[in-house]
N, C-alpha and C positions, 0 to 999 in steps of 0.2 A: 458583398456584405459591407461595403464602405459605410452604410448607415449605422453600423454597430460601433463605429469608432468612438471610444469613450471621450466625453467632454471633460475638461479639467476638473469640474466639480462633481463628476459622476461617482467618484470614490469618497466624497465627503459623507461622514456617517449619517447626517441628517437626510441627505439626498438618498443614500442607500436605503435607509429605513422607509422612506416614503415610497420609493420604487418597488422594493420588495414587499412592503406592507400591502401594496395593491394586488399582489399575486398570492401571498401566503397568509396563513393564520398565525397569530402570536402564540408562542409557547406558554403553557400554563403548568401548574403543579401536577395536573392529571395527564399531561402529555407523555406519551410512551417514549422511552429512550432505548437505544440499542448500544451494544458494546462490540465494536469491530465486526458487526454483522451477525453476532452469535444469536441463534434462535430465531432468526427472521429471514425468510426467503420470499417476501412479497415483491416479486419482480415487476408486476404490472403497475403497482403504485409508484415504484421508482421510475419506471419508464415513462409514466404519465407526467411525473414531475420534471424529469430531464427534458422531455419534449417541450413542455411549456416554458422552460427556462432557457432553451437553446437559442431562441431568436436573439436574445440580448447577450449571449455568451456568459450568463451568470454561473452556469455549472462548470465552465472551463475558463476562468478568468485569465489564466496564464498563457493560454493558447493564443496565437496570432489572430487578429481580427479576420484576416482572409481565410482562416481555417475554422471560423466559428467561435473564437474566443473574444477576449477583451483587450489583448495586448497589455495586460496589467503588469505592474512591477510586483515583486514579492510582498512589499508592504501594502500595496493596493489590494492584492489577493487576500492578504491576511485580514484587511478591513472587511472585505466581502464575507469571509468565513466568520468573522466575529459577529457581524450583523445577522447572518444566516442562523447562527446559534440561538438567536432570540425568537425564531419562528419554528413552527412545526414542519419538519422536513423528513420525508420517508427514509428508511434505511437504504443508503446508497453504497454500502460496502460491496455488494456483488458487482458493482460497476467501477469500483475504485481502481482496480488493477489496470483496466483499459484507460480510463480517463486520467488517473493520477500518475501512472507509471509508464505503461507501454506507449500511450499516446504521446507523451513528452519525448520518449526515446525515438519514436518514429518521426516526429517533427524534426529531430536532430539529424537523422540518418536516412530516412526512406526517400524514395524518388517521388516526384510530383504525382506520377500515375498511381503509385501505391497509396499516397495520402488521400487522393480523391476516391479511391476504392474503400478504404478502411475507416477514415476518421468520421465521415458524416453519421454512419450508423453507430459508431462507438460513442459519439457525443450525445446522441439522443437515447442511448441505452437499448436501441433495437437489437444490437448484437453485443454479447458479453465476452470478455477476454479473460484468459488465465495465463499464468506464468509457468513454463515447463523448464525449470532450472535444476533444482535439487534432485539427487539420485540416492538410492540406498547405499551406494559405496562412495558417494561424493556429496556430502552435505556441507560441512564447514570448508572443506577443500574443494570448492566448486570447480576449479580448473582441472580437477582429476576426473571430470565426467566422462562416461564411457558410451553414451548413446551415439550410434554411428550413422552418418549420412553418406551414402555412396552415389556418385553421379551416374545417371543413366540417360544419356541424351539431354533432353530438355527438362528432365525430372531428377529428383533425388529420392533414393529409397532409404527409409529410416527405420532402424531397429534399436530397441533399448527400452528403458523404463525410467519414469520420473516419480517423485513422491512429494507429499506436502504441497500439492498444487491446489491453491484455493479456488473453490467454486468451479473446478474444471468439469464437474458432472453436468452442468448445464451451460457451459461456455460454447460459443460458436467458433472462437479462434483461440489458438495457443501461441504464446511467444516462446519459441523453442531454441535452446542451444544444443548443438550436436557436433560431434567430432568428424571433421572431413579429411583430416590428414594425421594419421597416427605416427608418421615418420619424423615429426618435429616435436620439440618440447611442448608440454601440455598446454601452456597458455597460448601457443601460436597456431594450433590446428583446429580451432573452434570456429564455427560459422553460425549465424543467427538466421532463423526462418520463422515465417508465420504459417501455422499448420491448421487445416480445417479439422476441428475436433470430431466431426462426423465422418471423416474419411475411412474407407475400409482399412482394417488393421488396428484401429484405435480401440483399446479396452480400458474403460474407466471404472475404478472400484472405490467407492466412498470409504472414508475412515471416520468412525464415530468417536467423538471426544467425551471427556468427563462432563462437559456442560450440556450434553445431549445434542450438540450440533454436529452435523456431518459437513464440517467446513472444508476439510481437506480430502484429497483422493490420491490414490496411486494411479498412474497412467502407464499402460503397457502398449508399446508400438511394435507391430510386426509387419514388415514390408509396407510401411505407409509411404505413399507416393506424394511428393510435394513438388509443384512446378517451380522451375528456377526463377520465374518472375516473382515468386513469393519469398525469395532469399533477400534479406535486408543487409546492405553493406557488402563488402567484398568477401571472397572465400578466405577463411583464416582470420577474418577481422572480428570474429564474434566476441573475443574477450574485451575489446574496447567497448563494444555495445553493451556487454554484460555489466561492466563497471558503471557505465552511465545509468543503466536500468536500476542497479542496486542503489546508486546515489539518490535517484528519485524515490525509490521505495523507502529508504531509511528516512529521508527528509519528509516524505508524506506521512509516515507513521508518527514521527516525532511531532509534527505540526498539527496533527488531527486534534481539534479542540475537545477538551473534556466536557466543559460546561456543566459540571456536577457539584462544584463547591457550594453554591447557594442551596442546592437540594440537600446536601449533607447538613448544612446549618439548619434547614427546615426539619430534617429528620431528627436532629439532636433536640430541637425545640419540641417536636411532637412527643418525644420520649422523656420530656422534662429534664433533659441533660444539658440544656443550653448554658447553665451557670456553673456546671461542674468544671473545676479548674483543669483537671487532666484532659477532659474532652476538649475544652477550649485550647489547651496547649497543642493537642494533636491536630485540631482543625487549623491552627495557625502554622504548625509545621508543614501541613499539607499545602496551605496557601503559599508558604515560602518556597516549597519545592516547585509549585506550579509557576511562580514568578521566575525562578531561576531557569526552569525549563523554557519559558518564553524568551528570556534573554539569550539563552544558548541558541535557540532557534533563530532569533533575530540576527545573531552574529553569523550563523551559517547562511542565512538568506542574503545577508549583505555580501558575503564572499561569492555567492552563486549568481548574483545579479549580472556579472559580466559573461557568464557562460553556464555550462552544466554544473550540477551540484558537486561539491567536493567532499573530502573526508570529514568536514565539520558536521555533516548530518549524522555521523555515528555518535558524536557527542550528544546531539539532541535525542537520539533514540535511547542512549544510556540514561538520560534524565527521565524520559517518558516512561520507561518500563517500571521503575519503582513508584512513580506517581500513580500509574494505573493500579498496581498491586496494593498500595497503601490506601487508595480510595476504596477499593472493594473490602479490604480488611476493616477499615474504620466503619464502613456502613454496616458490616456484620456485627461488629462490637456494639454499635449503637442500637441495633435491633435486639441484642441480648439473646437469651435462650429462645425467644420466639423465632429468631432467624434460622434456627435449625429445623423448624417445623415446615412441612410441605406447603401449607397454606400461606405461611409468611415468606417462605423461600422462593415461591413462584413469582418472582419479580425481577426487575432489571438489576437490582443490587446483587441478587444471588448469581445471576449470569455473569456480572462483572467480577464477583469474588472468584468464580470458577475459571473465568477466562484470563484474569490478570497474570497468573504465573506463566502462561504461554508466551507473554511478551518478551521474556528473556531468551526465547528460542526463535520465534517467528521473525522474519525479516532480517535474519542474521543474529547469531547468539551474542550474548553480552561479552563472551570471551573474544569473539572475532571483532566486535566493535572496539574493545579495549586495545586490541592489537593494531587496528587501523588508526585509532587516535594516537597511540604511542609511536607508531612508525611514521605516519604521514602528517601528523600535526605537531607532535613533540620532537620528531627527528631522532627517536631512539633506534638502536640497531634492529634490523629485521629478524624475525624468527628464522632459524636455520631451516633450509629446505633443500635437501640433497638431490631431490628429483627435479628441481626447477629447470635445469639445462639438459636433462636426459630425454631422449625421444620417448613419447608416450608409450609406444609399443614395448619398450624395455623396462617400464615401471611395473614392479610387482603389484598385483591386485588380488 
C-alpha cells in the first residue's frame, strides 16, 4: 500500500476538500444528522462508505499506511475530520469501536498474524466489533471484573457476563477482558481476548433506552471456547491493554465533532429568536464551551503524539459531556412547546436531547474521569482502595 503514503500537501484543507468532494456530497440544511449512532442502524450504507474510502485510508487516517491508514498525525487526522464534517457521511457509530478504539489497541499490541486477520475487514466495515469490558458487579471498578477464562489445551473456556456492550447484538467480534488468575491482586490476573460473537455459548440480550435505541446489550457467556491464538498480549497483561483501550475510547468520544452550532443558529433564526439577547448569550456560551473543548483535546492530542493516549483524554471527555447535553437542551428550548409534540420531536434534536445525559455515564462516568484527572494529571492522592493488593479470590463480592 505504499501508493497511499500521504504527500506533504495532502492534509492541506483545500486539497482535502477537493479530494473528498470528488467522492462525497456536500452537507446541506436538509442533511440527516445522527447522535452517537442513536436511532440509526443502516449498516450497509456505512459499509459502502467505508469500502469506498478505504483505498486512500480516509476512514482510518491515524492507522499506519501499511495497515490501510494514512500515517497521519493527530492534527492531520483532525483536519480530515473537520473537512469530512462538511460532507454527507453515513452514521458510522456501529463501526467506531472497531476502527476508533479496538483497532488502535490491536495495532499497539497484536501480532502481525492477528493484524492481517482482523484489520482488513474492520477497516472496510465488513465485520463489526464490540467491547466486552463492563460487568454488573464491575462497572466503575473495572479491575474487579469476574468473567473467568480457564486454559484447556490450546483453548480458553470462558464463563461470565458483560453489560453495556455497544452494538454487540450484530457484532462479529468482541474485545474481551477476562480473569485468568484469581490468586493475584485484581489488576494483575486479567487477560485480553478476541471472541467470536457467534460462538456457541454466547447469549446477547439488547437493552432498550429512553431514546428508543437498543444501543447496548447484556452478553452472557457459558463455556465459550476461544483459541489461544486469539489471545492478545501475554497472560495477565490485560489491564495494560485495557488502560490503552480506555484511553482511545475517551479520546475518541471527546474529539468526535459536533458540527451542530451553525444548525442551532439556523434553528434560532427559523424561530425568529436570532436577535433575542438571552438566546444569543446561550449560543455564545455554547460556542465558548465548544472552543474550550477543542483546546482541551488539542492538548491531549499533543501529549499523545509520542505514544498511546494518556489521562488527558479524560479532561476532553469531561468537556464534551456538558457540550452535548447543553446542545440538546438549547435545541429543545428553541423549539419551544412544539418540541414536546411527536411530529416536532421526531427529529435529530429530540434524539440528541434524550441521548445527551448518557454521556456522563458511557465511556467512563464523570466521577471516574475526575478521579483520573485529579490523580494522574494534577498529582492528587489516590482514592483509597483496600483491595488493591489482595488476591482477587479473597475480595468479597
